C-alpha positions as CSV (number, residue, x, y, z in Angstrom):
1,M,184.7,17.3,27.1
2,S,184.9,17.7,23.3
3,S,186.6,20.8,21.9
4,S,184.4,23.5,20.4
5,L,184.6,24.7,16.8
6,T,186.3,27.9,18.1
7,D,188.9,25.8,19.9
8,H,189.7,23.9,16.7
9,L,190.1,27.1,14.8
10,H,192.5,28.4,17.4
11,W,194.4,25.2,17.1
12,R,194.9,25.3,13.4
13,Y,197.4,27.3,11.5
14,A,199.0,27.2,8.1
15,A,201.7,24.7,8.9
16,K,204.9,25.5,7.1
17,K,206.6,22.1,7.8
18,L,204.8,18.8,7.8
19,N,206.3,15.5,9.2
20,P,207.0,13.3,6.1
21,Q,207.2,10.2,8.4
22,R,203.6,10.6,9.7
23,P,201.0,10.0,7.1
24,V,197.3,10.9,7.6
25,P,195.2,7.8,8.1
26,Q,192.9,7.3,5.1
27,P,189.7,7.3,7.2
28,L,190.5,10.9,8.3
29,V,191.3,11.9,4.7
30,D,187.9,10.4,3.7
31,R,186.2,12.4,6.5
32,I,187.7,15.6,5.2
33,V,186.8,14.8,1.6
34,E,183.3,14.0,2.6
35,A,182.9,17.3,4.4
36,A,184.0,19.1,1.2
37,R,181.5,17.0,-0.8
38,L,178.7,18.1,1.5
39,A,179.6,21.8,1.3
40,P,176.8,24.1,0.1
41,T,177.0,25.4,-3.5
42,S,175.0,27.9,-5.6
43,S,171.9,26.2,-6.9
44,G,173.2,22.9,-5.7
45,L,175.2,22.5,-8.9
46,Q,178.5,21.4,-7.1
47,P,180.6,22.8,-10.0
48,F,183.9,21.4,-8.9
49,E,185.7,18.2,-8.2
50,L,188.5,17.0,-5.9
51,I,191.6,15.2,-6.9
52,S,193.6,13.4,-4.2
53,V,197.2,13.1,-5.1
54,T,199.3,10.6,-3.1
55,N,201.8,9.6,-5.9
56,P,205.2,10.9,-4.7
57,E,206.5,11.5,-8.3
58,V,203.4,13.5,-9.2
59,R,203.5,15.6,-6.0
60,A,207.2,16.3,-6.7
61,K,206.2,17.7,-10.1
62,I,203.6,19.8,-8.5
63,R,206.0,21.1,-6.0
64,E,208.2,22.4,-8.8
65,I,205.5,24.6,-10.2
66,A,204.3,25.7,-6.7
67,W,207.2,27.8,-5.5
68,N,208.9,24.7,-4.1
69,Q,206.6,24.6,-1.1
70,A,207.7,21.6,0.9
71,Q,204.3,20.8,2.4
72,I,203.3,19.4,-1.0
73,T,205.7,16.5,-0.8
74,D,206.1,16.3,3.0
75,G,202.3,15.8,3.6
76,S,200.9,12.4,2.8
77,H,198.0,13.7,0.7
78,L,197.4,16.6,-1.6
79,L,193.9,17.7,-2.4
80,V,193.3,19.6,-5.6
81,F,190.1,21.6,-5.8
82,A,189.3,21.9,-9.5
83,A,186.3,23.9,-10.8
84,W,184.3,23.4,-14.0
85,D,185.7,25.4,-16.8
86,N,182.2,26.3,-17.9
87,Y,178.5,25.7,-17.2
88,T,177.0,23.6,-19.9
89,V,173.5,22.3,-20.6
90,E,174.7,18.8,-20.0
91,R,176.3,19.6,-16.6
92,I,173.2,21.6,-15.4
93,N,170.8,18.8,-16.5
94,H,172.9,16.2,-14.9
95,M,172.7,17.8,-11.4
96,F,169.0,18.5,-11.8
97,D,168.3,14.9,-13.0
98,L,170.4,13.6,-10.1
99,T,168.4,15.6,-7.6
100,N,165.1,14.2,-9.1
101,A,166.5,10.6,-9.0
102,V,167.7,10.9,-5.4
103,R,164.5,12.5,-4.1
104,G,162.3,10.3,-6.2
105,F,160.0,12.9,-7.6
106,K,159.9,16.0,-9.8
107,N,158.9,19.4,-8.5
108,E,157.4,22.0,-10.8
109,G,159.1,24.9,-9.1
110,W,162.4,23.0,-9.3
111,E,161.9,22.3,-13.0
112,N,161.1,25.9,-13.7
113,Y,164.3,26.8,-11.9
114,R,166.2,24.4,-14.1
115,Q,164.9,26.2,-17.2
116,M,165.9,29.5,-15.8
117,L,169.5,28.4,-15.3
118,L,169.6,26.8,-18.7
119,A,168.4,30.0,-20.3
120,S,171.1,32.0,-18.5
121,Y,174.3,30.1,-17.4
122,P,175.4,28.4,-20.7
123,Q,175.0,31.7,-22.6
124,R,177.5,33.5,-20.4
125,D,181.2,33.9,-21.1
126,A,183.1,30.8,-20.1
127,E,185.5,32.9,-17.9
128,V,182.6,34.3,-16.0
129,N,181.2,30.8,-15.4
130,Y,184.6,29.5,-14.3
131,A,185.0,32.3,-11.9
132,H,181.6,31.6,-10.4
133,A,182.4,27.8,-10.2
134,A,185.7,28.6,-8.5
135,R,183.9,30.6,-5.8
136,Q,181.8,27.6,-5.1
137,A,185.0,25.5,-4.7
138,Y,186.3,28.0,-2.2
139,I,183.3,27.3,0.0
140,A,184.3,23.6,0.0
141,V,187.9,24.6,0.8
142,G,186.6,26.4,4.0
143,V,184.6,23.4,5.0
144,A,187.6,21.1,4.4
145,L,189.7,23.3,6.6
146,L,187.2,23.0,9.4
147,A,186.9,19.2,9.0
148,A,190.7,18.9,9.1
149,A,191.0,21.0,12.2
150,E,188.3,18.9,13.9
151,A,190.3,15.8,13.1
152,Q,193.5,17.4,14.3
153,V,195.0,17.1,10.8
154,D,197.2,20.0,9.6
155,C,196.6,21.5,6.2
156,T,197.7,24.6,4.3
157,P,195.5,26.0,1.5
158,M,197.6,27.3,-1.3
159,E,197.1,29.5,-4.4
160,G,200.8,29.8,-5.0
161,F,201.1,27.5,-8.0
162,D,201.0,27.8,-11.8
163,P,197.4,26.7,-12.6
164,A,198.0,26.0,-16.2
165,K,201.0,23.8,-15.5
166,L,199.1,22.0,-12.7
167,D,196.2,21.4,-15.1
168,D,198.7,19.9,-17.5
169,I,200.2,17.6,-14.9
170,L,196.8,16.2,-13.9
171,G,195.2,16.4,-17.3
172,L,192.4,18.6,-16.0
173,R,191.6,20.5,-19.1
174,A,190.6,17.3,-21.0
175,R,188.1,16.8,-18.2
176,G,186.7,20.3,-18.4
177,L,188.3,21.3,-15.1
178,R,190.7,24.0,-14.0
179,S,192.6,24.0,-10.7
180,V,191.7,26.5,-8.1
181,V,193.3,25.7,-4.7
182,I,195.6,22.9,-3.5
183,L,195.5,21.6,0.1
184,P,198.3,19.5,1.5
185,L,197.3,17.3,4.4
186,G,199.7,16.1,7.1
187,Y,200.9,16.6,10.6
188,R,202.8,19.6,11.8
189,Q,206.5,19.3,12.6
190,E,207.1,22.2,14.8
191,E,210.9,21.9,14.8
192,G,211.9,24.0,11.8
193,D,208.5,25.7,11.4
194,W,209.0,29.4,12.1
195,L,205.2,29.9,12.4
196,A,204.5,27.1,14.8
197,K,205.0,29.0,18.1
198,L,203.7,32.4,17.0
199,A,200.4,33.8,18.2
200,K,197.4,33.7,15.8
201,V,196.7,37.2,14.6
202,R,193.3,38.4,13.6
203,R,191.7,41.8,13.7
204,P,189.7,42.4,17.0
205,L,186.0,42.1,16.7
206,D,185.3,45.8,16.8
207,Q,187.5,46.2,13.7
208,F,185.9,43.2,12.0
209,L,182.1,43.3,12.7
210,T,179.7,46.0,11.8
211,E,176.2,45.6,13.3
212,V,173.3,47.2,11.5
213,K,170.4,47.2,13.9
């Protein structure tokens, strides 16, 4: 019998030590990336990209600007979620044109919605737009976490890094991107991981859920 989603979520934890001798097979990495690609985003704009870093020297540089967190180099893959630095006319039109091309037709309501976004998003402050794009990236991070758990791949989402320095290392600003979250992928090495045997702690349901009936 296959495990349920809840079982997978109970299994996963933020592994503090990954086994550097056990790389994640590429097909499983591809599955996790595809899940992130399929994540829902506001207006379907998908305003972020993923960078998969396997180069050991690059990951060593990233570790230096990420509080020396060992998972970055001990895992076999490092996924970097990088959001658009701004919403532009070109980016919005590209996604609407792509939608029309894939679906094979134009819809009047959809085209009206395009014009509404074009009249609004590009005029906003770039920092407001980046913050909005970053929130969309976080949705994909959550989906990637679920996909990794389903594949029994360990991963630890991290905000503990210097975004400006990471952007420099990967040349993201030249591509109109800014780093949001990094996600090392690997397999847990319970020996030496202080968190491995500890119970998962979440607030009980009656402290978490409010029902309005």
